[in-house]
C-alpha positions as CSV (number, residue, x, y, z in Angstrom):
1,M,-29.4,-2.9,-2.2
2,T,-26.2,-1.2,-0.9
3,R,-24.3,0.6,-3.6
4,L,-20.7,-0.5,-3.9
5,P,-17.8,1.7,-5.0
6,D,-16.8,1.9,-8.7
7,V,-13.9,-0.3,-9.5
8,R,-11.5,-1.0,-12.3
9,G,-11.3,-4.7,-11.5
10,R,-14.1,-7.2,-11.7
11,L,-17.1,-7.0,-9.2
12,S,-19.5,-9.9,-9.6
13,P,-22.8,-10.1,-7.7
14,D,-24.2,-13.4,-6.3
15,K,-21.0,-15.2,-7.2
16,P,-21.1,-19.0,-6.6
17,L,-18.0,-20.0,-4.5
18,S,-18.1,-23.7,-5.0
19,D,-15.9,-23.4,-8.1
20,L,-13.3,-21.4,-6.1
21,T,-12.7,-23.9,-3.3
22,W,-10.7,-27.1,-3.4
23,L,-13.6,-29.1,-1.9
24,R,-16.0,-27.7,-4.6
25,V,-18.8,-26.8,-2.2
26,G,-20.4,-23.6,-1.0
27,G,-23.2,-21.1,-1.8
28,P,-22.8,-17.7,-3.4
29,A,-21.1,-14.6,-2.0
30,D,-23.1,-11.4,-2.2
31,W,-20.2,-10.0,-4.2
32,L,-16.8,-11.2,-5.5
33,F,-14.3,-8.5,-6.0
34,Q,-11.1,-9.1,-8.0
35,P,-9.1,-5.9,-7.9
36,A,-7.1,-4.7,-10.9
37,D,-4.2,-3.6,-8.7
38,L,-3.1,-2.3,-5.3
39,D,-4.7,1.1,-5.8
40,D,-8.0,-0.4,-7.0
41,L,-8.1,-2.5,-3.8
42,G,-7.2,0.4,-1.5
43,C,-9.8,2.7,-3.1
44,F,-12.5,0.0,-2.9
45,L,-11.9,-0.7,0.8
46,R,-11.7,3.0,1.6
47,D,-15.1,3.8,0.0
48,L,-16.9,0.6,1.0
49,P,-19.7,1.2,3.5
50,D,-18.6,0.3,7.0
51,D,-21.5,-2.1,7.5
52,V,-20.5,-4.3,4.5
53,P,-18.4,-7.3,5.7
54,V,-15.2,-8.2,3.8
55,F,-13.8,-11.7,3.5
56,P,-10.3,-12.1,1.9
57,M,-10.1,-15.4,0.1
58,G,-7.1,-17.1,-1.4
59,V,-7.3,-20.2,-3.7
60,G,-9.8,-21.9,-1.3
61,S,-7.4,-24.7,-0.4
62,N,-8.2,-24.7,3.4
63,L,-11.8,-23.6,3.3
64,I,-15.4,-24.8,3.6
65,V,-18.0,-22.3,2.4
66,R,-21.3,-23.3,3.8
67,D,-24.2,-24.0,1.4
68,G,-26.1,-20.8,2.2
69,G,-23.1,-18.7,1.0
70,L,-21.5,-15.6,2.4
71,R,-23.2,-12.3,3.1
72,A,-20.1,-10.3,2.4
73,V,-17.8,-9.0,-0.3
74,V,-15.3,-11.7,-1.0
75,I,-11.9,-10.3,-2.1
76,R,-9.8,-12.6,-4.3
77,L,-6.4,-11.4,-5.5
78,G,-5.1,-12.6,-8.8
79,R,-2.7,-11.3,-11.4
80,G,-0.8,-8.3,-10.2
81,F,-0.6,-9.9,-6.7
82,N,1.4,-13.0,-7.6
83,G,4.9,-11.7,-8.3
84,I,8.0,-13.3,-6.8
85,S,11.4,-11.7,-6.5
86,V,14.6,-12.6,-4.8
87,A,17.3,-10.3,-3.4
88,G,20.1,-12.0,-1.6
89,N,18.5,-14.3,1.0
90,R,15.2,-12.5,1.0
91,V,12.2,-13.5,-1.1
92,T,9.3,-11.2,-1.7
93,A,6.1,-12.8,-2.8
94,G,2.6,-11.5,-3.7
95,A,-0.2,-12.9,-1.6
96,A,-1.7,-14.7,-4.6
97,A,1.6,-16.5,-5.4
98,L,1.3,-20.2,-4.8
99,D,3.4,-21.6,-2.0
100,A,4.9,-24.2,-4.3
101,H,5.9,-21.6,-6.8
102,V,7.6,-19.5,-4.2
103,A,9.5,-22.5,-2.9
104,R,10.7,-23.4,-6.4
105,R,11.8,-19.8,-7.3
106,A,13.6,-19.5,-4.0
107,A,15.4,-22.8,-4.6
108,D,16.4,-21.6,-8.1
109,A,18.2,-18.7,-6.4
110,G,19.8,-20.9,-3.7
111,V,17.4,-19.8,-0.9
112,D,15.9,-22.5,1.4
113,L,12.1,-22.1,1.7
114,T,11.6,-25.7,0.8
115,F,9.0,-26.2,3.6
116,L,6.5,-24.3,1.4
117,R,6.7,-26.8,-1.4
118,T,4.1,-29.2,-0.1
119,I,1.8,-26.7,1.5
120,P,-1.4,-26.2,-0.6
121,G,-2.6,-22.7,-1.3
122,A,-1.2,-19.3,-1.7
123,I,1.1,-17.0,0.4
124,G,-1.6,-14.9,1.8
125,G,-3.3,-17.9,3.4
126,A,0.0,-19.3,4.5
127,V,0.8,-16.1,6.4
128,C,-2.7,-16.0,8.0
129,M,-2.5,-19.6,9.1
130,N,1.3,-19.6,10.0
131,A,1.5,-22.6,7.7
132,G,4.1,-25.2,8.4
133,C,5.5,-28.5,7.3
134,Y,8.5,-30.8,8.1
135,G,9.2,-28.8,11.3
136,S,9.4,-25.3,9.7
137,Y,6.7,-22.6,9.8
138,V,6.1,-19.3,8.2
139,A,7.0,-17.8,11.6
140,D,10.5,-19.1,11.2
141,H,11.1,-17.2,7.9
142,L,8.7,-14.3,7.8
143,V,10.3,-10.8,7.9
144,E,7.3,-8.6,7.2
145,I,4.1,-8.3,5.3
146,R,2.3,-5.6,3.5
147,V,-1.5,-5.2,4.0
148,V,-4.3,-2.9,2.9
149,L,-6.4,-1.9,5.9
150,R,-10.2,-1.5,5.8
151,S,-9.5,2.2,5.7
152,G,-7.7,1.8,2.4
153,E,-4.3,2.6,3.9
154,H,-1.3,0.6,2.8
155,V,0.9,-0.4,5.7
156,T,3.9,-2.7,6.4
157,L,3.8,-4.9,9.5
158,P,6.8,-6.7,11.0
159,A,6.4,-10.4,11.6
160,E,6.4,-9.8,15.3
161,A,3.3,-7.8,15.1
162,L,1.3,-10.8,13.9
163,H,2.0,-12.9,17.0
164,L,2.3,-16.0,14.9
165,A,1.4,-19.2,16.7
166,Y,0.4,-22.7,15.7
167,R,-2.0,-22.2,12.8
168,S,-2.9,-18.7,13.8
169,S,-2.0,-15.0,13.5
170,D,-3.3,-11.6,14.6
171,L,-4.2,-9.4,11.7
172,P,-6.1,-6.1,11.8
173,E,-9.8,-6.7,11.3
174,G,-10.7,-6.5,7.6
175,A,-7.1,-6.2,6.5
176,V,-6.0,-7.8,3.2
177,V,-2.5,-9.3,3.0
178,V,-1.0,-8.3,-0.4
179,E,2.7,-9.2,0.0
180,A,5.1,-11.0,2.2
181,V,8.9,-11.0,2.6
182,F,10.7,-14.2,3.7
183,E,14.3,-14.9,4.6
184,G,15.9,-18.4,4.1
185,A,19.3,-20.0,4.6
186,S,21.6,-20.3,1.6
187,G,21.7,-23.7,-0.1
188,D,22.7,-25.4,-3.3
189,P,19.8,-25.1,-5.8
190,A,20.2,-28.8,-6.9
191,D,20.2,-30.0,-3.3
192,L,17.1,-27.8,-2.5
193,H,15.2,-29.1,-5.5
194,A,16.1,-32.7,-4.7
195,R,14.9,-32.2,-1.1
196,M,11.6,-30.9,-2.4
197,E,11.2,-33.9,-4.7
198,D,11.7,-36.2,-1.8
199,Q,9.1,-34.3,0.3
200,L,6.6,-34.6,-2.6
201,A,7.2,-38.3,-2.9
202,K,6.6,-38.8,0.8
203,R,3.5,-36.6,0.7
204,D,2.0,-38.5,-2.3
205,A,2.7,-41.8,-0.6
206,T,0.8,-40.9,2.6
207,Q,-1.9,-38.3,1.6
208,P,-4.9,-38.4,-0.8
209,T,-3.4,-35.8,-3.1
210,K,-5.5,-36.8,-6.0
211,D,-8.8,-36.4,-4.1
212,R,-10.9,-33.3,-3.4
213,T,-9.6,-32.3,0.0
214,A,-8.7,-29.1,1.9
215,G,-5.5,-30.3,3.5
216,S,-5.4,-31.4,7.1
217,T,-8.9,-31.2,8.6
218,F,-8.0,-30.8,12.3
219,R,-5.0,-29.3,14.1
220,N,-2.7,-31.8,15.8
221,P,-3.6,-31.8,19.6
222,A,0.1,-31.5,20.5
223,G,0.3,-28.2,18.6
224,F,2.9,-29.1,16.0
225,S,3.0,-30.3,12.4
226,S,4.8,-33.3,11.1
227,T,8.6,-33.1,11.2
228,G,9.0,-35.8,8.6
229,K,11.7,-37.4,10.7
230,A,12.1,-41.1,11.3
231,D,11.8,-40.7,15.1
232,D,8.7,-38.4,14.8
233,V,6.3,-39.3,17.7
234,H,2.7,-40.0,16.8
235,D,1.2,-39.9,20.3
236,L,-0.9,-36.8,19.8
237,K,-1.4,-36.5,16.0
238,A,-4.9,-35.9,14.8
239,W,-4.9,-38.9,12.5
240,K,-3.9,-41.2,15.3
241,V,-6.7,-40.2,17.7
242,I,-9.2,-40.3,14.7
243,D,-8.0,-43.9,14.0
244,E,-8.3,-44.9,17.6
245,A,-11.9,-43.6,17.6
246,G,-12.7,-45.8,14.6
247,M,-13.4,-43.0,12.2
248,R,-10.9,-43.7,9.4
249,G,-13.0,-44.1,6.2
250,A,-16.2,-42.8,7.9
251,T,-18.8,-41.3,5.6
252,R,-21.7,-38.9,5.5
253,G,-23.4,-38.2,2.3
254,G,-20.7,-37.5,-0.3
255,A,-18.1,-36.8,2.5
256,Q,-15.5,-39.2,3.8
257,M,-12.6,-39.3,6.1
258,S,-9.9,-40.6,3.8
259,P,-9.0,-44.2,4.2
260,K,-5.4,-43.2,3.1
261,H,-5.0,-40.5,5.8
262,S,-7.8,-40.2,8.3
263,N,-7.2,-36.5,9.0
264,F,-8.2,-35.6,5.4
265,L,-11.8,-34.8,4.7
266,V,-12.7,-35.8,1.1
267,N,-15.5,-34.8,-1.2
268,T,-16.0,-38.2,-3.0
269,G,-18.5,-36.5,-5.4
270,G,-21.7,-34.7,-4.8
271,A,-20.9,-33.8,-1.1
272,T,-22.5,-30.6,0.3
273,A,-20.8,-28.3,2.7
274,A,-23.2,-29.7,5.4
275,D,-22.1,-33.2,4.6
276,L,-18.4,-32.3,5.1
277,E,-18.8,-30.1,8.2
278,G,-21.3,-32.6,9.7
279,L,-18.9,-35.5,9.3
280,G,-16.1,-33.4,10.8
281,E,-18.3,-32.6,13.8
282,E,-19.1,-36.3,14.2
283,V,-15.4,-37.1,14.2
284,R,-14.8,-34.5,16.9
285,K,-17.6,-36.0,19.0
286,K,-16.3,-39.6,18.6
287,V,-12.7,-38.6,19.4
288,F,-13.8,-36.7,22.5
289,Q,-15.9,-39.7,23.7
290,H,-13.0,-42.1,23.1
291,S,-10.0,-40.1,24.3
292,G,-11.2,-36.9,26.0
293,I,-9.4,-34.9,23.3
294,E,-11.3,-32.0,21.7
295,L,-10.0,-31.7,18.2
296,E,-9.9,-28.2,16.7
297,W,-10.7,-27.5,13.1
298,E,-7.8,-26.5,10.9
299,I,-10.0,-26.0,7.9
300,K,-11.7,-22.6,8.0
301,R,-15.5,-22.8,7.8
302,V,-17.4,-19.6,6.9
303,G,-20.9,-18.5,5.7
304,M,-24.4,-19.6,6.5
305,S,-26.2,-22.9,6.3
306,L,-29.0,-23.2,3.7
307,G,-31.7,-22.9,6.5
308,N,-30.2,-19.8,8.0
309,A,-29.7,-18.2,4.6
310,A,-33.4,-18.8,3.8
311,R,-34.5,-17.3,7.1
312,A,-32.2,-14.3,6.5
313,D,-33.7,-13.7,3.1
314,K,-37.2,-13.7,4.5
315,G,-36.3,-11.6,7.5
């Protein structure tokens, strides 16, 4: 077995990942590393053998880990990486800070980052996915990020270097986002909090927020997120083409396309990762057959199936 560097944080072998994802599925990672601080993370990456893959993981809000698990070191940031500070109209947030917490702290200081309030997950994932809601995206507010490279070097990257696009970004291979700086317009704190409460009410009325989901399953074919406006067009929304293909409420094992919002994949209880991914692929097939539109996954899917994992263990 490959010897890993000594650490001051927590390094756990064969760590089940199902408890760390919102969908509550997934096999084990070879290792789970929870660094004590920035230096611990940098030294670990610097000394880690080049042939050992690294997978940075947030709070698992937009993730399916396959049932065979991950042959990698999963890096999960926690305390020490979740600070939030405000200076003028700029908000600096650790990668492990929850999006909702950042939105609230910004609003307290009169800075408008309200779009983050209803986005599930943490800042590191929001940056990597260029998360957006109600017509605003990370790209509209991001100033710069700080990352630790696979070499262990700490670097600052301007937002332009990430080439942020719809649900995508360009990050150096193996880099771990540790902090992000945002800029927002000034606003009255009371008004900003009221706006966020209104957004939450609309979300809860239309999305299965009490179920085990991972947010939107597929990207909107038109390449934009909901604006939340009354005149918002629905011609090329993922939920609409799923409905038209007759897949609202469709099931496979313990997986279901939510009857409340058909672009939400739900673990109704006892679903495997194979159930969830299999149902998603069935939806993609039906939508393509019905409308010729090829839906793209928004949920990130990683790891090996049980069958492939078993073959790898034998081989």
